[in-house]
MIKEVEX-649212 format. One line per 5 residues: their letters; for each residue x, y, z of C-alpha. Coordinates in steps of 0.001 Angstrom, whole numbers. Layout:
BEGIN
a	X/Y/Z  ...
//
This chain:
BEGIN
xxxxx	-41347/-29100/32611  -41687/-26393/29989  -40611/-25040/26636  -37111/-23966/25702  -36581/-20171/25541
xxxxx	-36531/-18495/22145  -32721/-18218/22068  -32230/-21911/22879  -29880/-24109/20884  -30540/-27003/18563
xxxxx	-28750/-30097/19883  -27573/-33174/18032  -25861/-36196/19577  -23813/-39027/18125  -22893/-42127/20129
xxxxx	-19868/-44096/18997  -19667/-47446/20803  -17498/-50260/19362  -19934/-53142/19632  -17650/-56166/19846
xxxxx	-16255/-57219/23221  -13925/-60150/23797  -14986/-63053/25967  -13230/-61760/29095  -13888/-58027/28660
xxxxx	-14970/-56339/31873  -15660/-52855/30463  -17422/-51204/27551  -16751/-47651/26386  -18610/-45130/24292
xxxxx	-17802/-41676/22937  -20684/-39220/22938  -20352/-36153/20718  -22836/-33340/21330  -23173/-30420/18930
xxxxx	-25168/-27318/19901  -26111/-24940/17104  -28013/-21696/17055  -31413/-21907/15320  -30239/-18998/13166
xxxxx	-28016/-19622/10206  -25330/-16989/10793  -22975/-16334/13674  -23853/-12627/13659  -27564/-13293/14047
xxxxx	-26859/-15945/16650  -24902/-13655/18934  -27280/-10741/18494  -30362/-12776/19327  -28697/-14559/22236
xxxxx	-27546/-11232/23636  -30980/-9674/23233  -32436/-12309/25512  -29450/-12196/27870  -30377/-8883/29454
xxxxx	-34060/-9212/30244  -36683/-11900/29842  -40422/-11939/29822  -42261/-9814/32389  -38997/-7880/33007
xxxxx	-37415/-10866/34759  -33656/-10852/34019  -32390/-13994/32339  -28752/-13599/33394  -26696/-12637/36422
xxxxx	-22978/-11873/36586  -20670/-11854/39626  -17166/-10385/39290  -14761/-11675/41960  -11579/-9708/42717
xxxxx	-8580/-11049/44614  -7554/-8214/46923  -5163/-10225/49126  -2005/-8467/50323  95/-10084/47588
xxxxx	-1790/-7942/45050  172/-4848/46203  3285/-5680/44173  3929/-4793/40515  841/-2526/40442
xxxxx	-1284/-5668/40335  -4209/-4193/42239  -4278/-1192/39853  -4428/-3426/36787  -7025/-5633/38480
xxxxx	-9250/-2622/39145  -8914/-1613/35488  -9832/-5134/34323  -12911/-5376/36556  -14101/-1912/35454
xxxxx	-13685/-2938/31825  -15775/-6045/32519  -18480/-3889/34121  -18592/-1755/30975  -19358/-4835/28850
xxxxx	-22520/-5727/30823  -25745/-5400/28865  -28499/-3264/30322  -30761/-5317/32576  -28165/-7946/33505
xxxxx	-28113/-8413/37279  -24592/-8036/38643  -22459/-7616/41737  -18767/-7245/42573  -17047/-9257/45316
xxxxx	-13597/-8483/46767  -11899/-11446/48423  -9054/-11985/50853  -9428/-14363/53822  -13034/-13169/53771
xxxxx	-15430/-12069/51037  -16965/-8603/50861  -19648/-7388/48460  -18239/-4041/47350  -21185/-3327/45062
xxxxx	-24084/-2954/45432  -24020/-1608/49010  -27035/-3644/50158  -25453/-6908/48992  -28095/-7810/46382
xxxxx	-27362/-7914/42623  -28746/-4929/40710  -29643/-4458/37027  -26890/-2981/34904  -27551/536/33652
xxxxx	-25533/3730/33307  -25934/4633/36992  -25215/1206/38482  -22174/726/36260  -20764/4108/37321
xxxxx	-21357/3363/41010  -19824/-111/40719  -16658/1243/39088  -16299/3841/41842  -16534/1051/44431
xxxxx	-13939/-1032/42570  -11494/1901/42495  -11777/2098/46295  -10680/-1537/46823  -7339/-1868/48636
xxxxx	-5102/-4923/48986  -5213/-6641/52371  -5406/-10014/54107  -4860/-13556/52863  -6502/-15899/50360
xxxxx	-9565/-18071/51041  -11156/-18772/47673  -13968/-20903/49074  -15398/-17918/50956  -15457/-15919/47698
xxxxx	-17370/-18656/45908  -19776/-19115/48808  -20481/-15378/48732  -21174/-15617/44995  -23582/-18511/45582
xxxxx	-25530/-16483/48139  -25686/-13522/45767  -26970/-15690/42931  -29594/-17180/45253  -30971/-13698/45962
xxxxx	-31206/-12854/42262  -34503/-13457/40465  -32790/-15029/37459  -34349/-17606/35186  -31298/-18235/33061
xxxxx	-27509/-18194/33080  -25571/-17453/36264  -21939/-16684/35475  -18986/-15681/37637  -15430/-14610/36830
xxxxx	-12663/-15052/39394  -8939/-14339/39353  -6321/-15076/42007  -2604/-14394/42210  -1808/-16867/44976
xxxxx	-2463/-20188/46627  -5597/-20899/48652  -3782/-20627/51978  -6535/-19993/54516  -8687/-23101/54104
xxxxx	-8136/-26823/53736  -8737/-28778/50569  -11718/-30448/52265  -13230/-27048/53101  -12870/-25833/49515
xxxxx	-14273/-29100/48157  -17337/-28814/50403  -18035/-25318/49065  -17498/-26472/45472  -20056/-29235/46065
xxxxx	-22546/-26639/47348  -21905/-24384/44335  -21849/-27103/41670  -24671/-26780/39144  -25733/-23497/40795
xxxxx	-23567/-21269/38605  -20654/-21465/36187  -17312/-19854/36956  -14298/-19008/34803  -11093/-18783/36838
xxxxx	-7757/-17157/36071  -4320/-17549/37628  -2545/-14195/37725  1269/-14114/37707  2969/-17316/38838
xxxxx	2349/-17943/42556  -975/-19778/42241  -1462/-23572/42213  -2757/-25180/39012  -4528/-28033/40832
xxxxx	-6744/-25583/42726  -7765/-23794/39539  -8437/-27108/37815  -10699/-28223/40659  -12680/-24981/40650
xxxxx	-13155/-24936/36882  -14074/-28627/36751  -16627/-28376/39564  -18203/-25194/38187  -18019/-26041/34452
xxxxx	-15810/-23076/33644  -12487/-22406/31980  -9134/-22091/33755  -6266/-20160/32195  -3076/-18375/33143
xxxxx	-2582/-14627/32780  1131/-14302/33445  1422/-10641/32471  -875/-8526/34637  -1294/-6068/31748
xxxxx	-3170/-8796/29822  -5919/-9171/32452  -8182/-6437/31050  -8270/-7933/27561  -8864/-11385/29035
xxxxx	-11784/-10179/31170  -13355/-8363/28220  -13078/-11507/26091  -14600/-13616/28879  -17562/-11294/29218
xxxxx	-18225/-11283/25477  -18020/-15089/25408  -20451/-15293/28338  -23090/-13517/26228  -23196/-16532/23924
xxxxx	-24305/-18846/26747  -28052/-19337/26280  -28955/-22684/27880  -28174/-22559/31631  -28294/-26264/32545
xxxxx	-27782/-29318/30349  -27668/-32919/31602  -26501/-36172/30087  -29180/-38749/30844  -28106/-42393/31331
xxxxx	-30052/-45585/31989  -28439/-49018/32113  -29502/-52602/31661  -29145/-54833/34717  -25894/-56304/33342
xxxxx	-24018/-52989/33209  -23068/-50314/35757  -21465/-46911/35346  -17746/-46768/36106  -16615/-43370/34793
xxxxx	-17892/-40326/32921  -15391/-37881/31472  -15596/-34825/29293  -12862/-35297/26701  -13211/-32122/24585
xxxxx	-12788/-29206/24401  -11544/-29478/28004  -10915/-32707/29896  -12831/-33130/33150  -13852/-36080/35317
xxxxx	-17626/-35860/35857  -18077/-39212/37623  -18539/-37699/41062  -21200/-35268/39818  -23812/-37892/38897
xxxxx	-27358/-37411/40185  -30124/-39969/40541  -33022/-38921/38334  -36176/-40908/37661  -35037/-44384/36525
xxxxx	-31433/-43518/35770  -28678/-40952/36268  -28186/-37372/35172  -24689/-35941/34698  -24574/-32115/34874
xxxxx	-22819/-30709/31796  -22993/-27037/32740  -24302/-24121/30683  -24060/-24123/26901  -23267/-21767/24072
xxxxx	-23027/-22896/20434  -20232/-25436/20104  -19082/-29040/20194  -18317/-31152/23255  -17357/-34783/23631
xxxxx	-17759/-37228/26507  -16586/-40761/27273  -18576/-43165/29395  -17111/-46405/30729  -19419/-49206/31860
xxxxx	-18450/-52199/33969  -19820/-55677/33363  -19427/-59156/34802  -18189/-61416/31950  -19781/-64408/33632
xxxxx	-23284/-62911/33307  -23138/-61598/29737  -24073/-64222/27089  -21934/-64850/24008  -22799/-63647/20486
xxxxx	-25948/-61840/21556  -26732/-58216/20798  -27333/-56424/24089  -28594/-52966/24955  -26050/-51739/27503
xxxxx	-27403/-48223/28015  -29877/-45599/26876  -28468/-42094/26410  -30205/-38735/26059  -29938/-35022/26882
xxxxx	-32077/-32849/29134  -32168/-29097/29829  -33284/-27088/32853  -34083/-23384/32700  -33424/-22254/36231
xxxxx	-32323/-23859/39480  -35053/-26246/40621  -37073/-25931/37417  -38274/-29026/35612  -35996/-30752/33117
xxxxx	-36945/-31001/29466  -35849/-33755/27099  -33840/-32299/24212  -33372/-35395/22053  -34794/-38866/21519
xxxxx	-33002/-41608/23432  -29991/-43136/21663  -29059/-46752/22476  -25598/-48086/23278  -25384/-51656/21947
xxxxx	-22660/-54240/22582  -22011/-57850/21598  -19762/-60190/23587  -17814/-62384/21203  -16425/-65838/21983
xxxxx	-12886/-64691/21159  -9936/-64090/23498  -8581/-60736/24629  -6704/-58713/22047  -8358/-60376/19068
xxxxx	-10862/-57552/18556  -9891/-54085/17331  -10134/-51042/19542  -11845/-48027/18083  -9265/-45557/16731
xxxxx	-11373/-42745/18209  -11221/-44233/21706  -7530/-44963/21299  -6941/-41359/20377  -8876/-40066/23388
xxxxx	-6759/-42254/25678  -3530/-41011/24114  -4598/-37353/24396  -5335/-37970/28072  -1847/-39473/28443
xxxxx	-397/-36347/26812  -2082/-34146/29412  -849/-36372/32221  2724/-36110/30904  2478/-32308/30806
xxxxx	1312/-32224/34433  3992/-34739/35439  6612/-32432/33891  5349/-29519/35994  5193/-31641/39150
xxxxx	8767/-32863/38665  9927/-29270/38153  8142/-28209/41357  9839/-31064/43241  13266/-30044/41941
xxxxx	13684/-33271/39969  14848/-31708/36707  15976/-35012/35216  12473/-36450/35535  10992/-33186/34230
xxxxx	13184/-33568/31123  11956/-37122/30557  8304/-36173/30998  8808/-33266/28589  10181/-35605/25918
xxxxx	7311/-38029/26477  4791/-35219/26082  6444/-33880/22928  6475/-37359/21362  2752/-37761/22074
xxxxx	1878/-34275/20837  3728/-34978/17591  2050/-38379/17097  -1398/-36964/17764  -1068/-33791/15712
xxxxx	-1755/-31651/18779  -85/-28532/17416  -1177/-26180/20170  157/-28396/22929  3343/-29023/20963
xxxxx	3882/-25259/20741  3291/-24877/24492  5814/-27632/25200  8461/-26198/22881  8015/-22833/24619
xxxxx	9532/-24349/27800  12089/-26549/26003  15606/-26268/24658  18273/-28685/23431  21378/-29673/25350
xxxxx	24853/-30077/23774  23969/-33676/22846  20905/-32419/20949  18487/-33891/23491  15316/-32003/24306
xxxxx	15371/-30755/27899  13472/-28250/30014  14742/-24703/29610  17058/-23995/32519  15681/-20439/32833
xxxxx	12025/-21501/32720  9828/-19729/35286  7323/-21174/37703  4576/-19178/35978  5354/-20861/32651
xxxxx	5296/-24320/34228  2021/-23659/36040  526/-22490/32745  1764/-25662/31027  -65/-27827/33580
xxxxx	-3177/-25649/33502  -3387/-25899/29714  -2848/-29675/29774  -6582/-30409/29969  -7494/-28428/26842
xxxxx	-7942/-30492/23693  -8242/-29558/20060  -11445/-29865/18020  -12973/-31159/15862  -11875/-34577/17073
xxxxx	-13218/-36474/14073  -11088/-34406/11676  -7810/-35356/13309  -5569/-38074/11831  -5677/-41468/13501
xxxxx	-3582/-43482/11033  -447/-43288/13148  -2116/-44705/16230  -1507/-48262/17327  -5120/-49453/17596
xxxxx	-5336/-52507/19832  -8057/-54356/21662  -10078/-52350/24145  -9923/-55444/26258  -6199/-56031/25861
xxxxx	-4556/-58203/28487  -1946/-55483/29123  -2382/-54283/32696  -902/-51577/34877  1925/-53035/37021
xxxxx	920/-50742/39908  -2862/-51183/40228  -3543/-54102/37838  -6184/-52197/35850  -6430/-52928/32137
xxxxx	-4646/-50407/29901  -6506/-48891/26925  -3542/-49512/24599  -254/-51376/24727  1482/-48064/23976
xxxxx	-24/-46355/27026  2536/-44411/29027  246/-43527/31929  -2427/-45549/33716  -5827/-43831/33570
xxxxx	-6919/-45547/36802  -4047/-44714/39182  -2356/-41925/37216  1147/-43404/37426  3829/-43263/34746
xxxxx	4308/-46790/33409  7992/-46150/32729  9024/-44499/35999  6216/-45382/38397  5785/-41738/39361
xx	2360/-40141/39753  979/-37047/38079
//
């Protein structure tokens, strides 16, 4: 256990759980909104103080470590990509604060530490930055792509660094992960999860969005497309400046349940969607869900609990779960409670399905998830050469974006759309693979603040509606659902996402 560092954040948490369940409900949902604020009152002071602690901690022990991962596979030779990549990595090195431990990794079908020479992260200063940039300029394109080996190398480097705080990596790739299986990459992601955070970028248009999604989700980072190689330097500089704002290295959602309820799913719903169910850890009398490292900001989560209707009494207030937050200030350090426990209460009513009203907030979350699934289904249909289905998925996504007021996603969809002679919206016939991969990659990003968005247009129905998926028989969150959250299939066409 221990005290939070001086630059720590102030956390608040709100649990929104519609209390009434129908007599045959077999699930209960809650939205958990967590807001992290700097103790200071201004953004300028917040960033300055966070950055001051980011370089060096007490007793000259660095609080942060940074690993920059370059893709140097043979495909980087074209379009001066390797030259622009060197420039971007050197620009990132220049942003490092004095005292931050860092290293640079070049990856192909293997991973090589190009700086420092002895393979151990070194503190950033004028000399080490100059030497690192010289090493980066010497990197040449060669070999294939095996992203798991790059991440495993980063994990080993972080393990050698005497760092008490944030461990952050940046990775870009211009191609698919061709030299390892999905199972091999997943095993490495499991080993790296909760050890460091990693932001990942797809460069050009030959990468695979699913791989970048999996990396970012497992390592609590962002995933974005950089289609124009000339934009990589600005993107890396922005990433490094954003990383300075991260001041709490490990935060966990703590869950305990009554004997009548069990955990079914945990999802992050904003600002980026991610399924966290498989990341749960047993801790003391309950579960901890790793939420990654935190900077000031707002995040939202949805938990779904399963219950046996035959065991839950009618018209009785029940405590379904106890919810809290914990922080950890270094791998293996003790976890500190950040907030008092907040209860999740439910009441099973003696009324049939559909007679209760679903929370508009939960309805909205389900519809935003359906929007993302439609965007990915559009990309998948394009990749399969089924342009007719891609057109239909595009129209579905645009309808949802319009209903939900998701202006950013609507703009991204219109960027790949045009109208045919009959005035129907269709996919642009000259759209590129890079644009479609970016559309799918951006599908998991959601707009905040959630509670400020309009919900009047939504068709709020019972959370325990009798409407079920025709493919897997799971209950649907709303009668207007166009995708099943359980099996991922389109309810109109039967296709998967």
